[in-house]
C-alpha positions in Angstrom: -8.1 -54.1 -53.2 -6.2 -54.4 -50.0 -6.5 -51.4 -47.6 -3.8 -49.1 -47.5 -2.1 -48.5 -44.2 -2.7 -44.8 -43.2 0.8 -43.0 -43.0 1.2 -41.3 -39.6 2.0 -37.6 -40.3 1.9 -36.8 -36.7 5.0 -35.0 -35.8 7.0 -36.2 -32.9 7.4 -33.4 -30.2 11.0 -32.2 -29.6 11.9 -33.0 -26.1 13.3 -30.0 -24.5 16.9 -30.3 -22.8 16.9 -29.2 -19.1 18.8 -26.1 -19.9 16.0 -24.9 -22.4 13.3 -25.7 -19.9 15.1 -23.7 -17.2 15.5 -20.9 -20.0 11.6 -20.9 -20.8 10.9 -21.0 -17.1 12.9 -17.9 -16.7 11.5 -16.0 -19.6 7.9 -17.0 -18.2 8.8 -15.4 -14.9 10.3 -12.4 -16.1 7.3 -11.5 -18.1 4.9 -12.3 -15.2 6.9 -10.3 -12.9 6.6 -7.1 -15.1 2.9 -7.8 -16.3 2.1 -8.0 -12.5 3.8 -4.8 -11.7 2.1 -2.9 -14.5 -1.2 -4.4 -13.7 -0.8 -3.2 -10.0 -0.1 0.3 -11.4 -3.1 0.2 -13.6 -2.1 -0.6 -17.0 -3.9 -3.1 -19.3 -2.2 -5.6 -21.6 -3.2 -6.0 -25.0 -3.8 -9.5 -26.4 -2.2 -11.1 -29.4 0.9 -9.0 -29.6 3.9 -11.4 -28.8 5.6 -12.8 -31.9 3.6 -10.7 -34.6 6.2 -9.7 -37.0 5.4 -6.4 -39.0 7.3 -4.2 -41.4 7.6 -0.6 -40.3 9.3 1.9 -42.7 11.1 -0.9 -44.4 12.4 -2.6 -41.1 10.9 -5.9 -39.9 10.3 -5.9 -36.2 7.9 -7.2 -33.5 6.9 -6.3 -30.0 6.8 -8.4 -27.1 3.6 -6.7 -25.3 1.7 -3.3 -25.5 0.4 -2.0 -22.3 -1.9 1.1 -21.9 -3.1 3.1 -19.1 -5.2 6.2 -19.8 -3.1 8.0 -22.6 0.2 6.2 -21.7 1.2 3.4 -24.2 4.2 1.2 -23.3 6.0 -0.8 -26.1 7.7 -3.5 -24.2 10.7 -5.6 -25.0 11.7 -8.6 -22.8 15.1 -10.3 -22.8 16.9 -12.7 -20.5 20.0 -13.5 -22.5 22.7 -10.9 -23.9 20.7 -7.8 -24.5 20.1 -7.3 -28.3 19.7 -3.6 -27.8 21.7 -2.5 -30.8 19.8 -4.6 -33.3 16.6 -3.1 -32.1 18.0 0.5 -32.3 17.0 1.4 -35.9 13.4 0.4 -35.1 13.5 2.3 -31.8 14.9 5.4 -33.6 12.2 5.3 -36.2 9.4 5.0 -33.7 11.0 7.8 -31.4 11.4 10.2 -34.6 7.6 10.4 -35.1 5.4 8.7 -32.4 2.3 10.1 -33.9 3.0 8.2 -37.2 3.8 5.0 -35.4 0.4 5.2 -33.7 -1.3 5.7 -37.0 0.7 2.8 -38.3 -0.5 0.5 -35.3 -4.2 1.6 -36.1 -3.6 0.3 -39.7 -1.6 -3.0 -39.2 -3.7 -5.9 -39.1 -1.2 -7.8 -37.0 -1.8 -5.2 -34.4 -5.4 -5.3 -34.6 -6.0 -5.5 -30.8 -4.5 -2.2 -30.4 -7.1 -0.7 -32.8 -9.8 -2.4 -30.8 -8.6 -0.9 -27.5 -8.1 2.6 -29.1 -11.7 2.7 -30.4 -13.3 1.4 -27.2 -11.1 3.4 -24.7 -9.1 6.1 -26.2 -10.7 7.7 -29.2 -13.5 9.7 -27.6 -11.4 10.7 -24.8 -7.9 11.6 -26.0 -6.4 13.0 -29.3 -3.5 11.4 -31.0 -1.4 14.3 -30.0 -2.5 13.7 -26.1 -0.8 10.2 -26.3 2.5 9.2 -24.7 4.4 6.6 -26.2 7.4 5.1 -24.5 9.6 2.1 -25.1 10.3 0.0 -22.1 13.1 -2.3 -22.5 13.3 -5.0 -20.0 16.7 -6.8 -19.5 17.4 -9.5 -16.9 21.0 -8.9 -17.6 22.9 -5.6 -16.8 23.3 -3.4 -20.0 26.6 -1.2 -20.2 26.2 2.6 -20.1 28.1 2.7 -23.5 25.1 0.8 -25.0 22.5 2.9 -23.4 24.1 6.1 -24.3 24.0 5.0 -28.1 20.3 3.8 -28.1 18.4 7.2 -26.8 14.9 7.8 -25.5 14.4 4.3 -24.3 13.3 3.5 -20.7 15.6 0.9 -19.5 13.6 -1.4 -16.9 16.8 -2.7 -15.4 16.2 -5.8 -13.2 17.2 -4.1 -9.9 14.7 -1.4 -10.8 12.1 -4.2 -11.6 12.5 -5.4 -8.0 12.0 -1.9 -6.5 8.6 -1.4 -8.3 7.8 -5.1 -7.6 8.0 -4.5 -3.9 6.4 -1.1 -4.1 3.5 -1.9 -6.3 2.8 -5.3 -4.3 2.0 -3.2 -1.3 0.4 0.3 -2.5 -0.9 -0.9 -5.8 -2.1 1.9 -8.1 -0.6 4.6 -5.9 2.7 3.7 -7.2 1.5 5.2 -10.3 3.1 8.6 -9.4 6.6 7.3 -8.9 6.4 5.1 -12.2 5.3 8.0 -14.2 8.1 9.9 -13.0 10.3 6.8 -13.9 9.3 6.7 -17.5 9.5 10.6 -17.7 6.1 11.6 -17.9 4.9 14.6 -15.9 1.9 14.2 -13.8 0.1 17.0 -15.6 0.4 15.2 -18.9 -0.9 11.9 -17.7 -4.7 10.9 -18.0 -7.4 13.6 -17.6 -4.8 16.2 -16.4 -3.6 16.5 -20.0 -7.0 17.7 -21.0 -6.6 20.5 -18.8 -4.4 23.6 -19.1 -1.2 21.6 -18.6 0.0 24.0 -16.0 1.1 22.6 -12.4 -1.4 23.5 -10.0 -0.8 24.7 -6.4 -2.6 23.8 -3.1 -2.6 25.7 0.0 -2.8 24.2 3.4 -3.3 25.8 6.8 -0.6 25.3 9.5 2.1 26.8 11.5 5.6 27.7 11.1 8.0 26.7 14.2 11.5 28.3 14.2 14.7 26.7 15.2 14.5 28.6 18.7 11.3 26.5 19.4 12.7 23.2 18.3 16.4 23.3 19.1 17.2 22.1 15.7 20.3 23.2 13.7 20.4 26.7 12.8 18.3 27.4 9.6 16.2 24.5 10.0 12.6 25.5 10.2 9.4 23.3 11.0 6.1 23.6 9.5 3.0 21.7 10.4 -0.1 21.6 8.3 -3.2 19.5 7.5 -3.4 17.7 4.2 -5.9 15.3 2.7 -4.5 11.6 2.4 -4.7 11.7 -1.6 -2.9 15.0 -1.8 -0.1 13.8 0.4 0.4 10.3 -1.2 0.6 12.0 -4.8 3.5 14.2 -3.3 5.3 11.6 -1.2 8.2 9.4 -1.1 9.9 7.3 1.5 12.9 8.4 3.0 15.2 8.5 0.1 14.1 10.8 -2.8 16.1 9.0 -5.2 14.3 5.6 -4.9 14.7 3.9 -8.2 17.4 6.1 -9.3 19.9 4.9 -6.9 21.0 1.2 -7.0 21.9 1.0 -3.4 18.0 1.9 -2.5 16.9 -1.3 -4.0 15.5 -3.9 -1.4 16.3 -2.5 1.6 14.3 0.8 1.7 11.1 -0.6 0.3 11.1 -3.3 3.0 10.0 -0.4 5.2 6.5 -1.2 4.0 5.0 -3.9 5.7 2.0 -5.2 3.8 0.0 -6.7 6.8 0.4 -3.6 8.8 -1.1 -1.5 6.0 -3.7 -4.0 5.4 -4.8 -4.0 9.2 -4.8 -0.1 8.9 -7.1 -0.3 6.0 -9.5 -2.4 8.0 -9.3 -0.1 10.9 -10.1 3.0 8.5 -13.1 0.8 6.9 -14.5 -0.3 10.3 -13.9 3.0 12.4 -13.7 5.8 9.5 -11.5 7.6 11.9 -8.5 9.3 10.8 -5.1 8.4 12.6 -4.3 11.4 15.0 -0.4 10.9 15.3 1.6 13.3 12.9 3.6 12.4 9.9 7.3 13.3 10.2 8.7 14.5 6.8 11.0 16.7 5.0 9.9 19.1 2.2 12.0 20.2 -0.8 12.1 24.1 -0.2 11.7 24.9 -3.9 8.4 23.4 -3.9 7.1 25.3 -1.0 6.0 28.8 -0.4 4.7 30.2 2.8 2.4 32.9 3.4 1.0 34.7 6.6 -2.6 34.8 7.2 -3.1 38.0 5.4 -1.5 36.5 2.2 1.7 38.3 2.4 4.7 36.1 1.6 7.0 34.8 4.2 10.6 35.1 3.0 13.2 32.7 4.1 16.8 33.2 2.7 19.1 30.5 1.6 20.6 30.4 4.9 17.1 29.6 6.3 16.7 33.1 7.9 13.7 35.0 8.1 13.8 38.3 6.4 12.1 41.7 7.0 9.1 41.6 9.2 8.8 37.8 9.3 11.9 37.5 11.7 10.0 36.1 14.4 11.1 33.6 17.0 7.8 32.4 18.0 5.3 30.0 16.4 3.8 31.7 13.4 0.5 30.9 11.9 0.9 30.5 8.1 -0.6 29.1 4.8 1.7 26.6 3.4 1.5 26.3 -0.6 2.8 23.1 -2.1 3.2 22.4 -5.7 0.9 19.5 -7.1 3.8 17.6 -7.9 5.2 14.0 -7.2 8.1 13.0 -5.0 8.6 16.3 -3.2 7.6 15.3 0.4 9.9 12.9 2.1 8.3 10.5 4.7 10.6 9.9 7.6 8.0 8.4 9.9 4.4 7.6 9.5 4.6 5.9 5.9 2.3 3.2 7.0 -0.4 5.7 8.2 0.0 7.7 5.0 -0.1 4.6 2.5 -3.0 2.9 4.3 -5.1 5.3 2.2 -3.5 4.0 -1.1 -5.6 3.1 -4.3 -5.9 -0.6 -4.0 -8.0 -3.6 -5.2 -8.9 -5.2 -1.8 -12.5 -5.4 -0.2 -11.5 -2.1 1.6 -11.1 0.1 -1.4 -14.7 1.2 -1.8 -15.0 2.7 1.5 -11.3 4.2 1.6 -11.7 5.8 -1.8 -14.1 7.9 0.0 -11.9 8.7 3.0 -9.0 9.4 0.8 -10.2 12.7 -0.5 -11.8 14.0 2.9 -9.8 12.9 5.8 -6.9 15.2 6.8 -3.5 14.0 8.3 -1.2 16.2 10.3 2.1 16.5 8.7 5.2 18.2 10.3 7.7 18.9 7.8 11.3 19.9 8.2 12.7 22.6 5.8 16.3 22.5 5.1 18.2 25.9 4.2 18.6 26.2 0.4 22.5 26.2 1.0 22.4 22.8 2.8 24.0 20.1 0.5 22.1 17.2 -0.6 24.3 14.7 1.3 23.8 16.7 4.6 20.2 16.5 4.0 20.2 12.7 3.4 22.4 12.1 6.4 19.8 14.2 8.6 17.0 12.2 7.2 18.8 8.9 7.8 19.7 9.9 11.5 16.1 11.1 12.2 14.7 7.8 10.9 16.8 5.8 12.9 16.1 7.8 16.1 12.4 7.6 15.7 12.2 4.1 14.5 14.8 2.4 16.8 12.7 3.5 19.7 9.3 2.3 18.2 9.7 -0.8 16.5 12.7 -3.2 15.4 14.5 -2.0 12.3 15.7 -5.0 10.3 19.4 -5.4 10.6 20.2 -4.9 7.0 18.1 -1.9 6.5 20.0 -0.4 9.6 23.3 -1.1 8.2 22.4 0.6 4.8 21.1 3.7 6.7 24.2 4.0 8.8 26.5 4.0 5.8 24.6 6.9 4.6 25.2 8.7 8.3 29.2 7.8 8.0 29.8 8.5 4.3 33.3 9.2 5.1 34.0 5.8 6.6 36.4 3.4 4.8 33.4 0.9 4.3 31.2 3.6 2.9 34.0 5.0 0.7 35.1 1.4 -0.6 31.5 0.5 -1.3 31.2 3.7 -3.6 34.5 3.0 -5.5 33.2 -0.6 -6.3 29.9 1.0 -7.6 32.1 3.1 -9.8 34.3 0.2 -11.1 31.2 -1.7 -11.7 29.6 1.3 -13.9 32.3 1.1 -16.7 35.8 -0.1 -17.5 37.2 -3.6 -17.3 35.0 -4.7 -14.5 31.7 -3.0 -16.0 28.6 -5.2 -14.8 30.8 -7.9 -13.4 30.5 -6.9 -9.6 27.5 -8.3 -7.6 25.1 -5.4 -6.5 22.2 -7.6 -5.4 21.6 -10.9 -4.1 19.6 -12.0 -7.1 22.5 -11.6 -9.3 24.3 -14.9 -10.0 27.8 -15.5 -11.4 29.1 -12.2 -10.5 32.2 -11.1 -8.1 31.0 -11.0 -4.6 31.8 -7.7 -2.8 31.9 -7.9 1.0 35.7 -9.2 1.2 36.8 -6.8 -1.4 35.4 -4.0 0.5 37.0 -5.2 3.8 40.2 -6.8 2.7 41.1 -5.4 -0.6 39.9 -1.8 -0.6 40.0 -0.9 3.1 43.7 -0.9 3.6 44.3 0.5 0.1 42.0 3.6 0.6 42.5 4.3 4.3 42.4 7.9 5.2 46.1 8.0 6.8 49.3 8.9 5.4 51.3 9.2 8.5 51.7 5.7 9.6 51.4 4.0 6.3 52.6 4.9 2.8 50.7 2.3 0.9 47.3 4.0 0.5 45.9 6.1 -2.3 45.2 8.6 0.2 49.0 9.2 0.8 49.4 9.2 -3.0 46.6 11.8 -3.6 47.9 15.4 -4.2 45.1 17.4 -2.8 45.9 20.2 -0.4 42.5 20.0 1.4 42.5 16.2 2.1 43.1 16.5 5.7 39.5 17.7 6.0 38.2 14.3 5.2 39.6 13.0 8.6 38.1 15.7 10.6 35.3 14.5 13.0 31.9 15.1 11.4 33.4 16.2 8.3 30.7 17.4 5.6 33.4 18.1 2.9 31.3 16.0 0.4 32.9 17.6 -2.7 36.4 16.5 -1.4 35.2 12.9 -0.8 33.8 13.0 -4.3 37.1 13.9 -5.7 39.0 11.1 -3.7 36.5 8.5 -4.7 37.1 9.4 -8.4 41.0 9.5 -7.9 40.7 6.0 -6.5 38.5 4.8 -9.0 40.7 6.2 -11.8 44.0 4.6 -10.3 42.5 1.3 -9.7 40.9 1.2 -13.3 44.3 2.1 -14.8 46.0 -1.1 -13.5 42.9 -3.4 -14.2 42.8 -2.0 -17.9 46.5 -3.3 -18.0 45.9 -6.6 -16.5 42.8 -7.2 -19.0 44.8 -6.1 -22.1 47.6 -8.6 -21.4 45.3 -11.5 -20.3 43.5 -13.9 -22.9 40.1 -12.9 -23.4 38.5 -16.1 -21.9 40.4 -15.3 -18.8 38.8 -12.0 -18.2 35.3 -13.5 -17.1 34.0 -14.4 -13.8 35.1 -17.9 -12.4 32.3 -20.4 -12.1 32.3 -24.1 -12.2 30.7 -24.0 -15.6 33.4 -21.4 -16.6 36.7 -22.7 -14.9 39.0 -20.5 -17.3 37.5 -17.3 -15.7 40.0 -15.6 -13.4 37.8 -13.1 -12.0 36.9 -13.7 -8.5 37.6 -12.0 -5.1 41.1 -13.6 -4.8 42.4 -12.1 -8.2 40.7 -8.7 -7.5 42.3 -8.5 -3.9 45.4 -9.7 -5.5 45.6 -6.8 -7.7 44.7 -4.3 -5.2 47.6 -5.4 -3.2 49.8 -5.1 -6.2 48.7 -1.6 -6.3 49.5 -0.9 -2.7 52.9 -2.1 -3.2 53.4 0.0 -6.3 52.3 3.0 -4.1 54.7 1.9 -1.3 57.7 1.8 -3.7 56.8 4.9 -5.7 56.1 3.0 -8.9 53.0 4.3 -9.8 52.7 4.8 -13.4 50.1 4.8 -16.3 48.2 2.4 -18.4 50.8 1.8 -21.3 53.8 1.2 -18.6 51.7 -1.2 -16.8 51.0 -2.8 -19.9 54.7 -3.2 -20.8 55.5 -4.6 -17.4 52.8 -7.0 -17.7 53.5 -8.6 -21.1 54.0 -12.2 -19.9 51.1 -12.0 -17.2 49.0 -14.5 -19.1 51.4 -17.3 -18.0 51.1 -16.4 -14.5 49.8 -19.3 -12.3 46.7 -17.5 -10.7 44.9 -20.8 -9.8 47.5 -21.8 -7.3 46.6 -19.2 -4.8 43.7 -20.0 -2.4 40.8 -17.8 -1.3 42.8 -16.2 1.6 45.9 -15.9 -0.2 45.4 -12.6 -2.1 48.3 -10.8 -0.2 50.8 -13.4 -1.3 49.4 -13.2 -4.8 50.0 -9.5 -4.9 53.5 -9.8 -3.6 54.5 -12.5 -6.2 53.1 -10.5 -9.0 54.9 -7.4 -7.8 58.1 -9.1 -7.3 58.0 -10.7 -10.9 56.8 -7.8 -13.1 57.5 -4.6 -11.2 60.2 -4.9 -8.4 63.2 -4.7 -10.6 61.7 -2.7 -13.3 62.9 0.8 -14.0 
């Protein structure tokens, strides 16, 4: 018989398009970024989790990754496209409603067998199931609206700007970043690791030192200075760099963490290893007054009232020996100067770590801490910290220009530029421009901000109602508004009210424009999306319409604006070049508002 030819059953591998290759690379990079961050903190990644579908309480779902660090379990989801948060919400709700039940489910589910193995090898003999802490970590490359976040509760949103913050932090100080990360995911340090095996109460430490009253420092009335020695490990646990908000405030991302210079810290670790000597310079800090108590050498409390004044027998104007009692909590000592000397003792993974691990517990650093009066506003404190940082660092080392600019915005919060940046942040948080305004250099396809602040917002929000009648300030009916213009004003409550007023009035007009334009136009313009109208020219054009409405006493409500803008979809926005937003605003006003009743 003739030999039959063997049928070739080998499937031809599908060739990916350039877009698909790009998407896969982006997915791979996102996952690596987050894995590296968590590994630096101390988490271990379980194997064979990604893509394993399972059924939990009648709901089919899957997990991208599981990370574990001591008694903390992170159920991790990655996404680079449009967030599919709402689709996962039912599963998340079921996990969060009974986390103990889900842990037991993972121990029984064959497709999650790597969890059972890790549990038996590393957890079972150390922690009970009740002592485990489960968190859902949702990692989205694209911004998620606050409206969606508010619907899906008890999820930790590892937004991309926060990823960048922890990426820069963990890259330099490695496992010592666990203190800040635990606070980010909402786990008190006394519930982490072996701490949960104890009483669970916040422990207290006392350190020997001195109190320097303002008479001996020439600081502002009520500002006390305490100096004390504290071991490096205890200081790192309690410390934050310049801004307590850290990951909480978007404007911190990037610039503030650049104050950590990896090479400088590495050279200091080498010095500590080779010389075993403590750094003798003092660390300059601020300390949250509600986290500290002062005692005289006999153990009697030293009372300071909310104005920063000594009470009773403690009313001394001399340097006073004292015991400083500080809560054993994270994020309560703000480092103004000396962050490199402090974090040279961090818990790392380099060749110096075995030696520095010993020094971290025994070597003491001299800390000079500034205590603010309790009545001092948060804004005044931040402004003081920023001023002091610049005073110290500009005289010592070159501060990066971008970092200096960001800090100077803190120092001048009443400037038009600072107010404009805050207004843009508010417009980006919700409403018709939600998540459409660029906040960071890594964001692509969003509306640039610099020209909007300088040429669109600055003339619209200027604090002057005498020479010009086209600003929101002139429209604002607040009897105390003149206080914003006072030199060295500290009327932060009035400032916040003005910013909210501006956001509301701008948003009203934008809502009307959005409702009367076709949906494909209310997208950011890019070469790939030529129908999109949202760019700097359009936004500044609308802001100029608002200036003309103010000047001609035609400010109204959303519904009235909608009626006036009925045919705005036919308006030829494309004919205006990048610098013609003033002309665009005049033409829109003339056509749709000027002769309206």
